[in-house]
N, CA and C of each residue as an Amber inpcrd file, in Angstrom:
protein
   588
  70.0450000 -19.0720000 -34.1400000  71.4630000 -18.8040000 -34.0010000
  72.1760000 -19.2600000 -35.2670000  72.8750000 -18.3690000 -35.9060000
  73.5480000 -18.7040000 -37.1560000  74.9460000 -19.2310000 -36.8840000
  75.4100000 -20.0630000 -37.8000000  76.7480000 -20.6250000 -37.6730000
  77.7420000 -19.7130000 -38.3780000  78.8540000 -19.4780000 -37.7320000
  79.9060000 -18.6950000 -38.3880000  80.7020000 -19.6170000 -39.2980000
  81.5540000 -19.0290000 -40.1180000  82.3450000 -19.8150000 -41.0630000
  83.3050000 -20.7630000 -40.3470000  83.7350000 -20.4070000 -39.1230000
  84.7060000 -21.2310000 -38.4010000  84.0480000 -22.3520000 -37.5990000
  82.7600000 -22.2370000 -37.2900000  82.1170000 -23.2570000 -36.4570000
  81.7730000 -24.4830000 -37.2990000  81.8950000 -25.6780000 -36.6900000
  81.6290000 -26.9130000 -37.4330000  80.1370000 -27.0760000 -37.6960000
  79.7730000 -27.8270000 -38.7510000  78.3570000 -28.0480000 -39.0500000
  77.7050000 -28.9190000 -37.9840000  76.4180000 -28.6820000 -37.7670000
  75.6730000 -29.4610000 -36.7860000  74.3910000 -29.9830000 -37.4130000
  73.9210000 -31.1090000 -36.9050000  72.6250000 -31.6640000 -37.2690000
  71.9130000 -31.9800000 -35.9710000  70.8270000 -31.2780000 -35.7070000
  70.0850000 -31.4950000 -34.4730000  70.9170000 -31.2130000 -33.2420000
  71.8330000 -30.2540000 -33.3280000  72.6750000 -29.9010000 -32.1960000
  73.9090000 -30.7630000 -32.0410000  74.0470000 -31.7970000 -32.8780000
  75.2010000 -32.6810000 -32.8080000  76.2490000 -32.1790000 -33.8040000
  77.4680000 -31.9730000 -33.3380000  78.5380000 -31.4900000 -34.1980000
  79.0240000 -32.6280000 -35.0790000  79.1160000 -32.3520000 -36.3710000
  79.5860000 -33.3380000 -37.3380000  80.9460000 -32.8960000 -37.8390000
  81.9430000 -33.7730000 -37.6840000  83.2780000 -33.4690000 -38.2170000
  83.3450000 -34.0110000 -39.6230000  83.4410000 -33.1070000 -40.5900000
  83.5550000 -33.5090000 -41.9790000  85.0200000 -33.7430000 -42.3240000
  85.2920000 -34.6990000 -43.1910000  86.6720000 -34.9330000 -43.6160000
  87.2410000 -33.6980000 -44.3090000  88.5760000 -33.5890000 -44.2930000
  89.2400000 -32.4250000 -44.8630000  89.3060000 -32.4590000 -46.3880000
  89.3970000 -33.6240000 -46.9790000  89.5470000 -33.7270000 -48.4280000
  88.1820000 -33.6260000 -49.1090000  88.0940000 -32.9180000 -50.2450000
  86.8060000 -32.7350000 -50.9290000  86.1290000 -34.0500000 -51.3110000
  86.8910000 -35.0340000 -51.7910000  86.2820000 -36.3090000 -52.1890000
  85.6830000 -37.0290000 -50.9910000  86.3990000 -37.0130000 -49.8780000
  85.8720000 -37.6610000 -48.6700000  84.6780000 -36.8960000 -48.1220000
  84.7400000 -35.5790000 -48.2040000  83.6260000 -34.7540000 -47.7360000
  82.3810000 -35.0440000 -48.5740000  82.5640000 -35.1610000 -49.9020000
  81.4480000 -35.4910000 -50.7860000  80.8830000 -36.8670000 -50.4400000
  81.7660000 -37.8670000 -50.2540000  81.3140000 -39.2170000 -49.9200000
  80.5580000 -39.2180000 -48.5910000  81.0560000 -38.4650000 -47.6260000
  80.3950000 -38.3960000 -46.3200000  79.0010000 -37.7960000 -46.4540000
  78.9020000 -36.6960000 -47.1660000  77.5970000 -36.0390000 -47.3330000
  76.6490000 -36.8970000 -48.1630000  77.1550000 -37.5260000 -49.2220000
  76.3120000 -38.3660000 -50.0670000  75.7700000 -39.5630000 -49.2940000
  76.6320000 -40.2080000 -48.5020000  76.1420000 -41.3550000 -47.7250000
  75.1750000 -40.9050000 -46.6450000  75.3980000 -39.7290000 -46.0740000
  74.4510000 -39.2090000 -45.0790000  73.0820000 -38.9940000 -45.7210000
  73.0650000 -38.4130000 -46.9200000  71.7980000 -38.1860000 -47.6280000
  71.1330000 -39.5200000 -47.9540000  71.9230000 -40.4990000 -48.4250000
  71.3680000 -41.8200000 -48.7240000  70.8060000 -42.4890000 -47.4710000
  71.4900000 -42.3290000 -46.3440000  70.9870000 -42.9000000 -45.0920000
  69.6710000 -42.2530000 -44.6810000  69.5530000 -40.9570000 -44.8780000
  68.3010000 -40.2590000 -44.5550000  67.1800000 -40.7640000 -45.4650000
  67.4770000 -40.9220000 -46.7510000  66.4670000 -41.4370000 -47.6860000
  66.0430000 -42.8470000 -47.3000000  67.0100000 -43.7110000 -46.9910000
  66.6880000 -45.0900000 -46.5930000  65.8670000 -45.1080000 -45.3050000
  66.2180000 -44.2510000 -44.3600000  65.4580000 -44.1800000 -43.1060000
  64.0230000 -43.7290000 -43.3680000  63.8770000 -42.7520000 -44.2620000
  62.5340000 -42.2750000 -44.6030000  61.7240000 -43.3780000 -45.2840000
  62.3660000 -44.1400000 -46.1550000  61.6700000 -45.2390000 -46.8220000
  61.2480000 -46.3190000 -45.8260000  62.1050000 -46.6060000 -44.8520000
  61.7390000 -47.5810000 -43.8240000  60.5520000 -47.0720000 -43.0090000
  60.5570000 -45.7810000 -42.6870000  59.4310000 -45.1930000 -41.9560000
  58.1540000 -45.2960000 -42.7840000  58.2280000 -45.0070000 -44.0790000
  57.0590000 -45.1070000 -44.9530000  56.5740000 -46.5500000 -45.0200000
  57.5090000 -47.5140000 -45.0960000  57.1130000 -48.9280000 -45.0890000
  56.3430000 -49.2770000 -43.8290000  56.8850000 -48.8450000 -42.6750000
  56.2070000 -49.1420000 -41.4050000  54.8320000 -48.4970000 -41.3620000
  54.7340000 -47.2710000 -41.8510000  53.4680000 -46.5470000 -41.8520000
  52.4380000 -47.2450000 -42.7420000  52.8520000 -47.6640000 -43.9240000
  51.9390000 -48.3600000 -44.8390000  51.4440000 -49.6610000 -44.2150000
  52.3540000 -50.4210000 -43.6300000  51.9630000 -51.6900000 -43.0040000
  51.0390000 -51.4420000 -41.8130000  51.3510000 -50.4470000 -40.9910000
  50.5060000 -50.1240000 -39.8410000  49.1040000 -49.7140000 -40.2700000
  49.0060000 -48.8450000 -41.2560000  47.6980000 -48.4030000 -41.7480000
  46.9390000 -49.5830000 -42.3370000  47.6370000 -50.4700000 -43.0330000
  46.9990000 -51.6590000 -43.5940000  46.4420000 -52.5630000 -42.5030000
  47.2230000 -52.7730000 -41.4360000  46.7620000 -53.6240000 -40.3280000
  45.5540000 -53.0080000 -39.6450000  45.6280000 -51.7250000 -39.3780000
  44.4870000 -51.0470000 -38.7400000  43.2580000 -51.1090000 -39.6390000
  43.4460000 -50.8510000 -40.9250000  42.3360000 -50.8940000 -41.8700000
  41.7450000 -52.3030000 -41.9670000  42.6080000 -53.2980000 -41.9470000
  42.1340000 -54.6850000 -42.0600000  41.3150000 -55.1050000 -40.8390000
  41.8230000 -54.8160000 -39.6360000  41.1520000 -55.3020000 -38.4250000
  40.0810000 -54.3580000 -37.9020000  40.2170000 -53.0680000 -38.1020000
  39.2190000 -52.1260000 -37.6030000  38.0390000 -51.9930000 -38.5590000
  38.3110000 -52.0130000 -39.8540000  37.2500000 -51.7720000 -40.8370000
  36.9750000 -52.9730000 -41.7290000  37.7660000 -54.0450000 -41.5840000
  37.5600000 -55.2510000 -42.3760000  37.9280000 -55.0780000 -43.8390000
  38.6750000 -54.0410000 -44.1610000  39.0470000 -53.7740000 -45.5490000
  40.5290000 -53.4130000 -45.6300000  41.3850000 -54.3370000 -46.0800000
  42.8160000 -54.0010000 -46.2010000  43.0520000 -53.0300000 -47.3670000
  44.1880000 -52.3720000 -47.3270000  44.5700000 -51.4740000 -48.4190000
  45.1220000 -52.3350000 -49.5520000  44.5670000 -52.1570000 -50.7260000
  45.0030000 -52.9470000 -51.8810000  46.4310000 -52.5710000 -52.2820000
  47.2490000 -53.5620000 -52.5610000  48.5920000 -53.3350000 -53.0540000
  49.6380000 -53.0600000 -51.9850000  49.2960000 -53.2420000 -50.7110000
  50.2580000 -52.9710000 -49.6410000  51.4900000 -53.8590000 -49.7530000
  51.2660000 -55.1560000 -49.9260000  52.4030000 -56.0780000 -50.0210000
  53.2940000 -55.7450000 -51.2180000  52.6840000 -55.3710000 -52.3270000
  53.4550000 -55.0380000 -53.5210000  54.2480000 -53.7480000 -53.3230000
  53.6130000 -52.7410000 -52.7100000  54.3090000 -51.4730000 -52.4680000
  55.5060000 -51.6720000 -51.5450000  55.3100000 -52.4760000 -50.5140000
  56.3920000 -52.6980000 -49.5600000  57.4370000 -53.6470000 -50.1290000
  57.0140000 -54.7920000 -50.6500000  57.9460000 -55.8330000 -51.0820000
  58.5920000 -55.6250000 -52.4310000  57.9080000 -54.9260000 -53.3410000
  58.4410000 -54.7620000 -54.6900000  58.9880000 -53.3640000 -54.9690000
  58.6590000 -52.3880000 -54.1280000  59.1200000 -51.0260000 -54.3850000
  60.0190000 -50.5190000 -53.2630000  59.4910000 -50.4370000 -52.0520000
  60.2340000 -49.8030000 -50.9580000  61.3990000 -50.6550000 -50.4550000
  61.1710000 -51.9310000 -50.2460000  62.2310000 -52.7960000 -49.7200000
  63.4370000 -52.8940000 -50.6600000  63.2470000 -53.1110000 -51.9680000
  64.4250000 -53.1200000 -52.8430000  65.1820000 -51.7920000 -52.8420000
  64.4560000 -50.6870000 -52.7570000  65.1280000 -49.3810000 -52.7070000
  66.0120000 -49.2860000 -51.4650000  65.4920000 -49.7020000 -50.3170000
  66.2760000 -49.6660000 -49.0800000  67.4940000 -50.5860000 -49.1730000
  67.3070000 -51.7680000 -49.7340000  68.4030000 -52.7390000 -49.8350000
  69.5270000 -52.2160000 -50.7270000  69.1810000 -51.6890000 -51.8890000
  70.2370000 -51.2330000 -52.7970000  70.9200000 -49.9640000 -52.2880000
  70.1870000 -49.1040000 -51.6230000  70.8230000 -47.9520000 -50.9730000
  71.7680000 -48.4560000 -49.8840000  71.3260000 -49.4610000 -49.1400000
  72.1450000 -50.0420000 -48.0800000  73.4310000 -50.6550000 -48.6000000
  73.3760000 -51.3120000 -49.7730000  74.5960000 -51.8780000 -50.3650000
  75.6470000 -50.7980000 -50.5810000  75.2100000 -49.6980000 -51.1670000
  76.1490000 -48.6220000 -51.4990000  76.7060000 -47.9860000 -50.2280000
  75.8250000 -47.6780000 -49.2740000  76.2720000 -47.0350000 -48.0330000
  77.2330000 -47.9410000 -47.2700000  76.9270000 -49.2320000 -47.1950000
  77.8090000 -50.1610000 -46.4770000  79.1920000 -50.2230000 -47.1250000
  79.2470000 -50.2160000 -48.4390000  80.5430000 -50.2690000 -49.1150000
  81.3330000 -48.9810000 -48.9070000  80.6570000 -47.8420000 -48.9890000
  81.3530000 -46.5680000 -48.7830000  81.8640000 -46.4620000 -47.3540000
  81.0630000 -46.8720000 -46.4040000  81.4400000 -46.7760000 -44.9880000
  82.4350000 -47.8550000 -44.5650000  82.6480000 -48.8580000 -45.4100000
  83.5420000 -49.9560000 -45.0310000  82.8970000 -50.8610000 -44.0040000
  81.5720000 -50.9400000 -44.0300000  80.8330000 -51.7240000 -43.0440000
  80.4450000 -53.0940000 -43.5910000  81.2640000 -53.6150000 -44.4840000
  80.9960000 -54.9360000 -45.0300000  81.6880000 -55.9940000 -44.1740000
  81.2050000 -57.2120000 -44.2710000  81.7730000 -58.3130000 -43.4960000
  83.0150000 -58.8280000 -44.2180000  84.0960000 -58.9400000 -43.4840000
  85.3330000 -59.4750000 -44.0540000  85.7980000 -60.6480000 -43.1960000
  86.0060000 -61.7820000 -43.8350000  86.5450000 -62.9570000 -43.1540000
  88.0480000 -62.9670000 -43.4040000  88.7860000 -62.2760000 -42.5510000
  90.2080000 -62.0790000 -42.8050000  91.1130000 -62.8960000 -41.8770000
  90.6750000 -64.0870000 -41.5130000  91.4680000 -64.9330000 -40.6220000
  92.7990000 -65.2960000 -41.2730000  92.7590000 -65.7410000 -42.5180000
  93.9670000 -66.1170000 -43.2310000  94.6430000 -64.8780000 -43.8210000
  93.8570000 -63.9440000 -44.2910000  94.3640000 -62.7420000 -44.9600000
  95.3580000 -61.9780000 -44.0850000  95.0860000 -61.8520000 -42.7960000
  95.9670000 -61.1070000 -41.8950000  97.3150000 -61.7890000 -41.6770000
  97.3980000 -63.0750000 -41.9700000  98.6520000 -63.8100000 -41.7990000
  99.5890000 -63.6380000 -43.0030000  99.0580000 -63.1390000 -44.1130000
  99.8840000 -62.9200000 -45.3000000 100.8360000 -61.7520000 -45.0790000
 101.9900000 -61.7790000 -45.7460000 102.8610000 -60.5950000 -45.7250000
 102.1440000 -59.4190000 -46.4030000 102.5650000 -58.2190000 -46.0750000
 101.8970000 -57.0180000 -46.5690000 101.8100000 -56.9840000 -48.1010000
 102.8640000 -57.3670000 -48.7970000 102.8510000 -57.3440000 -50.2620000
 101.7940000 -58.2920000 -50.8190000 101.6800000 -59.4780000 -50.2350000
 100.6680000 -60.4450000 -50.6890000  99.2680000 -59.9170000 -50.3830000
  99.0770000 -59.3250000 -49.2050000  97.7680000 -58.7290000 -48.8700000
  97.4020000 -57.6560000 -49.8880000  98.3910000 -56.8870000 -50.2740000
  98.1630000 -55.8270000 -51.2590000  97.7060000 -56.4250000 -52.5900000
  98.3590000 -57.4860000 -53.0370000  97.9960000 -58.1250000 -54.2900000
  96.6320000 -58.8080000 -54.2020000  96.3670000 -59.4670000 -53.0830000
  95.0630000 -60.1030000 -52.8920000  93.9610000 -59.0490000 -52.9130000
  94.1910000 -57.9310000 -52.2370000  93.1990000 -56.8610000 -52.2120000
  92.9540000 -56.3010000 -53.6090000  94.0200000 -56.1470000 -54.3820000
  93.8960000 -55.6550000 -55.7590000  93.0860000 -56.6310000 -56.6150000
  93.4480000 -57.9250000 -56.5520000  92.7670000 -58.9300000 -57.3690000
  91.2990000 -59.0480000 -56.9640000  91.0170000 -59.0620000 -55.6710000
  89.6120000 -59.1530000 -55.2450000  88.8420000 -57.8900000 -55.6240000
  89.5000000 -56.7460000 -55.6090000  88.8430000 -55.5140000 -56.0450000
  88.4750000 -55.5740000 -57.5180000  89.4050000 -56.0260000 -58.3410000
  89.1400000 -56.1510000 -59.7800000  88.0740000 -57.2140000 -60.0410000
  88.1880000 -58.3710000 -59.3640000  87.1920000 -59.4330000 -59.5340000
  85.8070000 -58.9410000 -59.1150000  85.7190000 -58.2690000 -57.9710000
  84.4370000 -57.7400000 -57.5040000  83.8800000 -56.7200000 -58.4790000
  84.7610000 -55.9160000 -59.0520000  84.3410000 -54.9160000 -60.0250000
  83.7480000 -55.5890000 -61.2690000  84.3890000 -56.6420000 -61.7550000
  83.9010000 -57.3420000 -62.9530000  82.5610000 -58.0220000 -62.6860000
  82.4630000 -58.7330000 -61.5560000  81.2120000 -59.4190000 -61.2190000
  80.0850000 -58.4050000 -61.0110000  80.3760000 -57.3180000 -60.3100000
  79.3750000 -56.2900000 -60.0600000  78.9440000 -55.6330000 -61.3650000
  79.8860000 -55.4150000 -62.2780000  79.5390000 -54.8680000 -63.5900000
  78.5700000 -55.8080000 -64.3130000  78.8280000 -57.1210000 -64.2270000
  77.9320000 -58.1000000 -64.8550000  76.5280000 -58.0350000 -64.2750000
  76.4180000 -57.9570000 -62.9530000  75.1000000 -57.8380000 -62.3240000
  74.4160000 -56.5400000 -62.7540000  75.1800000 -55.4610000 -62.8050000
  74.6150000 -54.1760000 -63.2140000  74.1470000 -54.1960000 -64.6580000
  74.9300000 -54.8340000 -65.5340000  74.5670000 -54.9270000 -66.9430000
  73.2670000 -55.7260000 -67.1080000  73.2110000 -56.8800000 -66.4330000
  71.9920000 -57.6900000 -66.4810000  70.8080000 -56.9080000 -65.9020000
  71.0490000 -56.1760000 -64.8080000  69.9860000 -55.3710000 -64.2100000
  69.5110000 -54.2800000 -65.1450000  70.4330000 -53.6950000 -65.9190000
  70.0390000 -52.6580000 -66.8720000  69.1710000 -53.2420000 -67.9860000
  69.5420000 -54.4160000 -68.4760000  68.7260000 -55.0720000 -69.5080000
  67.3250000 -55.3510000 -68.9640000  67.2580000 -55.8550000 -67.7360000
  65.9540000 -56.1280000 -67.1170000  65.1520000 -54.8470000 -66.8800000
  65.8240000 -53.7520000 -66.4880000  65.1410000 -52.4790000 -66.2580000
  64.5660000 -51.9310000 -67.5610000  65.3380000 -52.0330000 -68.6400000
  64.8370000 -51.5780000 -69.9430000  63.6180000 -52.3910000 -70.3500000
  63.7200000 -53.7040000 -70.1830000  62.5990000 -54.5850000 -70.5300000
  61.3750000 -54.2890000 -69.6610000  61.5880000 -54.1040000 -68.3680000
  60.4620000 -53.8220000 -67.4620000  59.7570000 -52.5220000 -67.8400000
  60.5130000 -51.5200000 -68.2460000  59.9010000 -50.2590000 -68.6590000
  59.2040000 -50.3800000 -70.0010000  59.7520000 -51.1840000 -70.9030000
  59.1190000 -51.3700000 -72.2170000  57.7630000 -52.0430000 -72.0970000
  57.6580000 -53.0290000 -71.2090000  56.3940000 -53.7670000 -71.0950000
  55.4770000 -53.1970000 -70.0190000  55.9420000 -52.1860000 -69.2730000
  55.1150000 -51.6060000 -68.2090000  54.9100000 -52.5850000 -67.0720000
  55.9980000 -53.1450000 -66.5830000  55.9820000 -54.2170000 -65.5680000
  55.1660000 -53.8320000 -64.3350000  54.2720000 -54.7320000 -63.9560000
  53.4850000 -54.5900000 -62.7310000  53.8040000 -55.7540000 -61.8170000
  53.4940000 -55.5880000 -60.5430000  53.7020000 -56.6740000 -59.5820000
  52.7950000 -57.8470000 -59.9430000  53.2070000 -59.0720000 -59.6230000
  52.3780000 -60.2440000 -59.9390000  50.9880000 -60.1380000 -59.3010000
  49.9800000 -60.4700000 -60.0720000  48.5790000 -60.4810000 -59.6250000
  48.1520000 -59.1300000 -59.0490000  48.6500000 -58.0490000 -59.6260000
  48.3520000 -56.7210000 -59.1040000  48.5320000 -55.6950000 -60.2140000
  47.9890000 -54.5040000 -59.9880000  48.1630000 -53.4100000 -60.9400000
  49.2040000 -52.4050000 -60.4760000  49.9730000 -52.7330000 -59.4340000
  50.9850000 -51.8160000 -58.9180000  52.1510000 -51.7860000 -59.9000000
  52.4220000 -50.6100000 -60.4510000  53.4690000 -50.4090000 -61.4470000
  54.8260000 -50.4120000 -60.7470000  55.6870000 -51.3750000 -61.0830000
  56.9800000 -51.5180000 -60.3940000  58.1820000 -51.3390000 -61.3090000
  57.9690000 -51.0060000 -62.5630000  59.0830000 -50.9000000 -63.5130000
  60.1600000 -49.9070000 -63.0800000  59.8400000 -48.7260000 -62.5380000
  60.9070000 -47.7790000 -62.1880000  61.8910000 -48.2990000 -61.1410000
  61.4450000 -49.1500000 -60.2450000  62.3390000 -49.6330000 -59.1930000
  63.4320000 -50.5240000 -59.7690000  63.2060000 -51.0830000 -60.9390000
  64.2310000 -51.9000000 -61.5910000  65.4950000 -51.0880000 -61.8740000
  65.3780000 -49.7730000 -61.9790000  66.5490000 -48.9360000 -62.2610000
  67.4750000 -48.8010000 -61.0560000  67.0050000 -49.1690000 -59.8610000
  67.8810000 -49.1610000 -58.6940000  69.0160000 -50.1690000 -58.8490000
  68.7400000 -51.2710000 -59.5320000  69.7510000 -52.3260000 -59.6830000
  70.9660000 -51.8270000 -60.4760000  70.7920000 -51.3510000 -61.7130000
  71.9950000 -50.8870000 -62.4290000  72.6170000 -49.6500000 -61.7920000
  71.8080000 -48.7870000 -61.1920000  72.3740000 -47.5880000 -60.5560000
  73.2510000 -47.9730000 -59.3680000  72.7420000 -48.8390000 -58.5050000
  73.5130000 -49.2530000 -57.3300000  74.7710000 -50.0090000 -57.7430000
  74.6430000 -50.9010000 -58.7170000  75.8050000 -51.6670000 -59.1360000
  76.8270000 -50.8000000 -59.8750000  76.3800000 -49.7640000 -60.5680000
  77.3320000 -48.8440000 -61.2090000  78.1610000 -48.1260000 -60.1470000
  77.5110000 -47.6940000 -59.0800000  78.2490000 -47.0440000 -57.9910000
  79.2060000 -48.0420000 -57.3430000  78.7440000 -49.2780000 -57.1570000
  79.6130000 -50.2990000 -56.5640000  80.8110000 -50.6210000 -57.4510000
  80.6330000 -50.6030000 -58.7700000  81.7650000 -50.8190000 -59.6780000
  82.8260000 -49.7500000 -59.4400000  82.3940000 -48.5080000 -59.3250000
  83.3410000 -47.4140000 -59.0750000  84.0200000 -47.6090000 -57.7220000
  83.2600000 -47.9920000 -56.7020000  83.8420000 -48.1850000 -55.3700000
  84.8490000 -49.3270000 -55.3490000  84.5490000 -50.4210000 -56.0600000
  85.5100000 -51.5260000 -56.1210000  86.7540000 -51.1260000 -56.9050000
  86.5810000 -50.3150000 -57.9510000  87.7390000 -49.8280000 -58.7030000
  88.6130000 -48.9470000 -57.8060000  87.9880000 -48.0930000 -57.0180000
  88.7420000 -47.2560000 -56.0780000  89.4600000 -48.1060000 -55.0410000
  88.8060000 -49.1750000 -54.5990000  89.4250000 -50.0760000 -53.6350000
  90.6640000 -50.7460000 -54.2420000  90.5520000 -51.1690000 -55.4940000
  91.7020000 -51.7760000 -56.1750000  92.8170000 -50.7400000 -56.3480000
  92.4610000 -49.5240000 -56.7030000  93.4540000 -48.4600000 -56.8580000
  94.1380000 -48.1610000 -55.5270000  93.3600000 -48.1730000 -54.4490000
  93.9210000 -47.9500000 -53.1150000  94.9130000 -49.0580000 -52.7670000
  94.6210000 -50.2830000 -53.2070000  95.5430000 -51.3960000 -52.9520000
  96.8550000 -51.1920000 -53.7040000  96.7720000 -50.6780000 -54.9230000
  97.9950000 -50.4070000 -55.6870000  98.8430000 -49.3690000 -54.9610000
  98.1960000 -48.3660000 -54.4010000  98.9100000 -47.3050000 -53.6890000
  99.4230000 -47.7680000 -52.3310000  98.9690000 -48.9490000 -51.8780000
  99.4560000 -49.4820000 -50.6080000  98.6170000 -49.0870000 -49.4100000
  97.4340000 -48.5100000 -49.6250000  96.5610000 -48.1030000 -48.5150000
  95.2820000 -48.9190000 -48.6090000  95.2720000 -50.0490000 -47.9290000
  94.1530000 -50.9600000 -48.1240000  93.6880000 -51.6480000 -46.8560000
  94.4800000 -51.6670000 -45.8190000  94.0810000 -52.3510000 -44.5940000
  93.3310000 -51.4070000 -43.6670000  92.5540000 -51.9870000 -42.7430000
  91.8310000 -51.1720000 -41.7800000  92.7850000 -50.3480000 -40.9260000
  93.9550000 -50.9160000 -40.6550000  94.9360000 -50.1690000 -39.8660000
  95.3510000 -48.8980000 -40.6010000  95.4470000 -48.9820000 -41.9220000
  95.8110000 -47.8170000 -42.7160000  94.7520000 -46.7360000 -42.5960000
  93.4620000 -47.1440000 -42.6230000  92.3840000 -46.1690000 -42.5040000
  92.4060000 -45.5290000 -41.1220000  92.6640000 -46.3310000 -40.0830000
  92.7320000 -45.8060000 -38.7320000  93.8850000 -44.8250000 -38.6020000
  95.0350000 -45.1880000 -39.1510000  96.1930000 -44.3050000 -39.1140000
  95.8950000 -43.0020000 -39.8510000  95.2280000 -43.1140000 -40.9920000
  94.8770000 -41.9250000 -41.7650000  93.9100000 -41.0420000 -40.9790000
  92.9430000 -41.6640000 -40.3170000  91.9890000 -40.8790000 -39.5110000
  92.6810000 -40.1860000 -38.3590000  93.6230000 -40.8850000 -37.7340000
  94.3660000 -40.2490000 -36.6230000  95.2250000 -39.1060000 -37.1300000
  95.8300000 -39.2770000 -38.2920000  96.6360000 -38.2070000 -38.8750000
  95.7610000 -36.9970000 -39.1950000  94.5830000 -37.2630000 -39.8000000
  93.6520000 -36.1720000 -40.1210000  93.2030000 -35.4460000 -38.8520000
  92.9320000 -36.2230000 -37.7860000  92.4850000 -35.6150000 -36.5240000
  93.5990000 -34.7700000 -35.8920000  94.8470000 -35.2400000 -36.0170000
  95.9650000 -34.4900000 -35.4300000  96.2150000 -33.2050000 -36.2010000
  96.0670000 -33.2550000 -37.5260000  96.2900000 -32.0560000 -38.3470000
  95.1560000 -31.0710000 -38.1840000  93.9060000 -31.5820000 -38.2430000
  92.7330000 -30.6920000 -38.2200000  92.2290000 -30.5820000 -36.8510000
């Protein structure tokens, strides 16, 4: 059964409401793709560990490099993808006990300053990660006491932090525009739902 131009997109029979604005639609689709990739990597991790356990106990021969593949390649990929998805989705932990008591103007300024500070710190981590990634590729970095080549995974660090720098900059810009609280996002979602 084909979808007409007016019918909403579906995944596995579940209707997905995409945001109306192109930037939000792109962010929604990009995070969905990243979530699928992270889920696939977690499945591959479980599969590798399961096969290793079966091989170890059934045949007395573990698969060489299992710990390195899981701990040095797959797990960091899942973690850094998770950082980006959590920030885009707004699923980060916020301790806003005192923050909510501030007047709106002060909250706006605090949000702006923390956005800029987070952007600077994240840029520093990304820069250091890029230097380490270049070095790891130059020397052909392998996992400790193993021949498992892990240099490419080092590039997840600067890539993830570069995306986070952009997200923190957008967060600071949103604070300047006055749209920074969760209530604002809820109000915006309700407005979008009423219009669309």
